[in-house]
MOPAC internal coordinates of N, CA, C and O (Angstrom, degrees):
PM7 1SCF
backbone

  N    0.0000 0     0.00 0     0.00 0    0    0    0
  C    1.4342 1     0.00 0     0.00 0    1    0    0
  C    1.5399 1   110.52 1     0.00 0    2    1    0
  O    1.2310 1   122.20 1   -52.10 1    3    2    1
  N    1.2825 1   113.40 1   127.90 1    3    2    1
  C    1.4635 1   118.14 1   175.88 1    5    3    2
  C    1.5189 1   109.93 1   -94.63 1    6    5    3
  O    1.2310 1   120.78 1   -60.49 1    7    6    5
  N    1.2810 1   116.11 1   119.51 1    7    6    5
  C    1.4650 1   120.41 1   175.64 1    9    7    6
  C    1.5124 1   108.28 1  -100.46 1   10    9    7
  O    1.2310 1   121.61 1   -48.93 1   11   10    9
  N    1.3340 1   114.53 1   131.07 1   11   10    9
  C    1.4370 1   118.04 1   175.81 1   13   11   10
  C    1.5078 1   108.52 1   -79.71 1   14   13   11
  O    1.2310 1   120.74 1   -49.14 1   15   14   13
  N    1.3042 1   116.20 1   130.86 1   15   14   13
  C    1.4585 1   121.16 1   177.68 1   17   15   14
  C    1.5209 1   108.06 1   -95.25 1   18   17   15
  O    1.2310 1   121.86 1   -43.73 1   19   18   17
  N    1.2809 1   114.04 1   136.27 1   19   18   17
  C    1.4507 1   120.06 1   175.70 1   21   19   18
  C    1.5097 1   107.82 1   -85.54 1   22   21   19
  O    1.2310 1   121.22 1   -54.15 1   23   22   21
  N    1.3274 1   115.28 1   125.85 1   23   22   21
  C    1.4396 1   119.77 1  -177.14 1   25   23   22
  C    1.5163 1   112.94 1   -74.11 1   26   25   23
  O    1.2310 1   120.62 1   -10.89 1   27   26   25
  N    1.3081 1   116.43 1   169.11 1   27   26   25
  C    1.4617 1   119.99 1  -179.26 1   29   27   26
  C    1.5356 1   111.85 1   -66.10 1   30   29   27
  O    1.2310 1   120.52 1   155.83 1   31   30   29
  N    1.3194 1   116.61 1   -24.17 1   31   30   29
  C    1.4598 1   120.09 1   176.44 1   33   31   30
  C    1.5017 1   110.96 1   -61.92 1   34   33   31
  O    1.2310 1   120.48 1   131.78 1   35   34   33
  N    1.3219 1   116.69 1   -48.22 1   35   34   33
  C    1.4712 1   120.55 1  -178.83 1   37   35   34
  C    1.5275 1   110.41 1   -70.12 1   38   37   35
  O    1.2310 1   119.48 1   148.12 1   39   38   37
  N    1.2878 1   118.60 1   -31.88 1   39   38   37
  C    1.4750 1   121.27 1  -179.39 1   41   39   38
  C    1.5126 1   111.82 1   -70.20 1   42   41   39
  O    1.2310 1   119.68 1   155.14 1   43   42   41
  N    1.3173 1   118.22 1   -24.86 1   43   42   41
  C    1.4737 1   120.07 1   179.00 1   45   43   42
  C    1.5084 1   112.68 1   -98.28 1   46   45   43
  O    1.2310 1   120.05 1   146.85 1   47   46   45
  N    1.3246 1   117.51 1   -33.15 1   47   46   45
  C    1.4639 1   119.99 1  -175.83 1   49   47   46
  C    1.5210 1   112.19 1   -79.32 1   50   49   47
  O    1.2310 1   119.42 1   139.26 1   51   50   49
  N    1.3036 1   118.70 1   -40.74 1   51   50   49
  C    1.4764 1   120.96 1  -177.71 1   53   51   50
  C    1.5240 1   113.94 1   -60.88 1   54   53   51
  O    1.2310 1   118.95 1   135.62 1   55   54   53
  N    1.3199 1   119.60 1   -44.38 1   55   54   53
  C    1.4779 1   118.52 1   175.58 1   57   55   54
  C    1.5298 1   112.82 1   -64.38 1   58   57   55
  O    1.2310 1   120.15 1   144.13 1   59   58   57
  N    1.3048 1   117.31 1   -35.87 1   59   58   57
  C    1.4693 1   120.74 1   177.93 1   61   59   58
  C    1.5116 1   110.53 1   -65.13 1   62   61   59
  O    1.2310 1   120.39 1   135.52 1   63   62   61
  N    1.3215 1   116.86 1   -44.48 1   63   62   61
  C    1.4664 1   120.72 1   178.26 1   65   63   62
  C    1.5391 1   109.51 1   -63.55 1   66   65   63
  O    1.2310 1   120.01 1   139.20 1   67   66   65
  N    1.3042 1   117.59 1   -40.80 1   67   66   65
  C    1.4591 1   120.48 1   178.08 1   69   67   66
  C    1.5273 1   111.64 1   -62.75 1   70   69   67
  O    1.2310 1   120.45 1   136.76 1   71   70   69
  N    1.3212 1   116.75 1   -43.24 1   71   70   69
  C    1.4711 1   120.79 1   178.33 1   73   71   70
  C    1.5200 1   111.33 1   -63.96 1   74   73   71
  O    1.2310 1   120.22 1   138.63 1   75   74   73
  N    1.3303 1   117.18 1   -41.37 1   75   74   73
  C    1.4580 1   121.09 1   178.47 1   77   75   74
  C    1.5192 1   111.00 1   -63.27 1   78   77   75
  O    1.2310 1   120.05 1   138.77 1   79   78   77
  N    1.3163 1   117.50 1   -41.23 1   79   78   77
  C    1.4516 1   120.97 1   178.27 1   81   79   78
  C    1.5320 1   112.22 1   -64.91 1   82   81   79
  O    1.2310 1   120.51 1   141.16 1   83   82   81
  N    1.3126 1   116.63 1   -38.84 1   83   82   81
  C    1.4737 1   120.95 1   178.08 1   85   83   82
  C    1.5253 1   109.55 1   -65.92 1   86   85   83
  O    1.2310 1   120.08 1   134.40 1   87   86   85
  N    1.3190 1   117.44 1   -45.60 1   87   86   85
  C    1.4660 1   120.28 1   179.32 1   89   87   86
  C    1.5233 1   110.62 1   -64.03 1   90   89   87
  O    1.2310 1   119.90 1   137.37 1   91   90   89
  N    1.3365 1   117.80 1   -42.63 1   91   90   89
  C    1.4597 1   120.62 1   178.89 1   93   91   90
  C    1.5222 1   110.82 1   -62.98 1   94   93   91
  O    1.2310 1   119.79 1   140.79 1   95   94   93
  N    1.3030 1   118.00 1   -39.21 1   95   94   93
  C    1.4650 1   121.10 1   177.32 1   97   95   94
  C    1.5222 1   110.93 1   -64.72 1   98   97   95
  O    1.2310 1   120.02 1   138.98 1   99   98   97
  N    1.2992 1   117.57 1   -41.02 1   99   98   97
  C    1.4643 1   120.87 1   179.54 1  101   99   98
  C    1.5219 1   110.87 1   -66.39 1  102  101   99
  O    1.2310 1   120.02 1   137.82 1  103  102  101
  N    1.3199 1   117.57 1   -42.18 1  103  102  101
  C    1.4604 1   120.18 1   177.95 1  105  103  102
  C    1.5195 1   111.06 1   -65.91 1  106  105  103
  O    1.2310 1   119.87 1   139.02 1  107  106  105
  N    1.3140 1   117.85 1   -40.98 1  107  106  105
  C    1.4596 1   120.58 1   177.14 1  109  107  106
  C    1.5271 1   111.17 1   -61.96 1  110  109  107
  O    1.2310 1   120.17 1   138.76 1  111  110  109
  N    1.3308 1   117.28 1   -41.24 1  111  110  109
  C    1.4562 1   120.94 1   179.02 1  113  111  110
  C    1.5284 1   111.14 1   -63.02 1  114  113  111
  O    1.2310 1   120.50 1   136.21 1  115  114  113
  N    1.3283 1   116.65 1   -43.79 1  115  114  113
  C    1.4714 1   121.17 1   179.95 1  117  115  114
  C    1.5333 1   109.73 1   -64.43 1  118  117  115
  O    1.2310 1   120.07 1   136.90 1  119  118  117
  N    1.3189 1   117.47 1   -43.10 1  119  118  117
  C    1.4691 1   120.89 1   179.14 1  121  119  118
  C    1.5332 1   111.08 1   -62.75 1  122  121  119
  O    1.2310 1   120.43 1   137.45 1  123  122  121
  N    1.2996 1   116.79 1   -42.55 1  123  122  121
  C    1.4695 1   119.74 1   179.40 1  125  123  122
  C    1.5241 1   111.53 1   -66.57 1  126  125  123
  O    1.2310 1   119.94 1   140.30 1  127  126  125
  N    1.3331 1   117.71 1   -39.70 1  127  126  125
  C    1.4565 1   119.81 1   177.94 1  129  127  126
  C    1.5177 1   110.97 1   -65.47 1  130  129  127
  O    1.2310 1   119.70 1   139.73 1  131  130  129
  N    1.3297 1   118.17 1   -40.27 1  131  130  129
  C    1.4681 1   121.27 1   178.79 1  133  131  130
  C    1.5305 1   110.09 1   -65.47 1  134  133  131
  O    1.2310 1   120.06 1   137.75 1  135  134  133
  N    1.3256 1   117.49 1   -42.25 1  135  134  133
  C    1.4586 1   120.87 1   178.93 1  137  135  134
  C    1.5207 1   110.41 1   -64.63 1  138  137  135
  O    1.2310 1   119.90 1   140.74 1  139  138  137
  N    1.3197 1   117.80 1   -39.26 1  139  138  137
  C    1.4640 1   120.98 1   178.78 1  141  139  138
  C    1.5321 1   110.51 1   -65.22 1  142  141  139
  O    1.2310 1   120.70 1   138.66 1  143  142  141
  N    1.3329 1   116.27 1   -41.34 1  143  142  141
  C    1.4681 1   120.52 1   178.48 1  145  143  142
  C    1.5266 1   110.86 1   -64.76 1  146  145  143
  O    1.2310 1   120.68 1   140.57 1  147  146  145
  N    1.3173 1   116.31 1   -39.43 1  147  146  145
  C    1.4608 1   120.74 1   179.43 1  149  147  146
  C    1.5342 1   110.18 1   -64.36 1  150  149  147
  O    1.2310 1   120.66 1   135.23 1  151  150  149
  N    1.3450 1   116.34 1   -44.77 1  151  150  149
  C    1.4675 1   119.63 1   178.55 1  153  151  150
  C    1.5077 1   111.35 1   -62.40 1  154  153  151
  O    1.2310 1   120.34 1   139.23 1  155  154  153
  N    1.3348 1   116.96 1   -40.77 1  155  154  153
  C    1.4524 1   121.64 1   179.69 1  157  155  154
  C    1.5489 1   110.59 1   -62.39 1  158  157  155
  O    1.2310 1   120.73 1   134.07 1  159  158  157
  N    1.3164 1   116.20 1   -45.93 1  159  158  157
  C    1.4715 1   120.17 1  -179.69 1  161  159  158
  C    1.5333 1   111.28 1   -66.42 1  162  161  159
  O    1.2310 1   120.11 1   143.63 1  163  162  161
  N    1.3307 1   117.40 1   -36.37 1  163  162  161
  C    1.4643 1   120.32 1   177.27 1  165  163  162
  C    1.5035 1   111.05 1   -64.96 1  166  165  163
  O    1.2310 1   120.15 1   142.45 1  167  166  165
  N    1.3139 1   117.31 1   -37.55 1  167  166  165
  C    1.4449 1   122.40 1  -177.51 1  169  167  166
  C    1.5358 1   110.87 1   -66.70 1  170  169  167
  O    1.2310 1   120.12 1   139.76 1  171  170  169
  N    1.3176 1   117.37 1   -40.24 1  171  170  169
  C    1.4702 1   121.65 1  -173.03 1  173  171  170
  C    1.5195 1   114.13 1  -102.92 1  174  173  171
  O    1.2310 1   119.13 1  -174.94 1  175  174  173
  N    1.3406 1   119.27 1     5.06 1  175  174  173
  C    1.4525 1   119.82 1  -175.61 1  177  175  174
  C    1.5292 1   112.07 1   -66.41 1  178  177  175
  O    1.2310 1   118.92 1   151.13 1  179  178  177
  N    1.3224 1   119.66 1   -28.87 1  179  178  177
  C    1.4612 1   120.94 1   179.07 1  181  179  178
  C    1.5212 1   112.15 1   -67.40 1  182  181  179
  O    1.2310 1   120.30 1   151.73 1  183  182  181
  N    1.3172 1   117.04 1   -28.27 1  183  182  181
  C    1.4624 1   120.48 1  -179.84 1  185  183  182
  C    1.5221 1   112.30 1   -77.77 1  186  185  183
  O    1.2310 1   119.88 1   161.08 1  187  186  185
  N    1.3311 1   117.83 1   -18.92 1  187  186  185
  C    1.4560 1   120.56 1   176.41 1  189  187  186
  C    1.5231 1   110.20 1   -66.89 1  190  189  187
  O    1.2310 1   120.25 1   147.24 1  191  190  189
  N    1.3147 1   117.13 1   -32.76 1  191  190  189
  C    1.4602 1   121.64 1  -176.72 1  193  191  190
  C    1.5221 1   112.01 1   -76.61 1  194  193  191
  O    1.2310 1   119.32 1   157.23 1  195  194  193
  N    1.3096 1   118.91 1   -22.77 1  195  194  193
  C    1.4604 1   120.73 1  -175.81 1  197  195  194
  C    1.5169 1   112.65 1   -89.08 1  198  197  195
  O    1.2310 1   119.80 1   176.54 1  199  198  197
  N    1.3057 1   118.00 1    -3.46 1  199  198  197
  C    1.4516 1   120.72 1   176.60 1  201  199  198
  C    1.5059 1   114.54 1    96.24 1  202  201  199
  O    1.2310 1   119.64 1   176.25 1  203  202  201
  N    1.3019 1   118.30 1    -3.75 1  203  202  201
  C    1.4660 1   120.28 1   177.60 1  205  203  202
  C    1.5296 1   109.39 1   -89.37 1  206  205  203
  O    1.2310 1   120.69 1   -52.17 1  207  206  205
  N    1.3073 1   116.28 1   127.83 1  207  206  205
  C    1.4693 1   119.17 1  -179.52 1  209  207  206
  C    1.4845 1   110.27 1  -119.63 1  210  209  207
  O    1.2310 1   120.10 1   180.00 1  211  210  209

């Protein structure tokens, strides 16, 4: 049986790529949540002035 050995290049690069993808996903999620909150506040800001909460 021939077993393919994973070289040191793959052992160091794959975890780094995985970490970068996780960080990018977290940043994208935070940006989308902030944009959604901004849109929500913009939509309802006129009602804050009329006394309805």
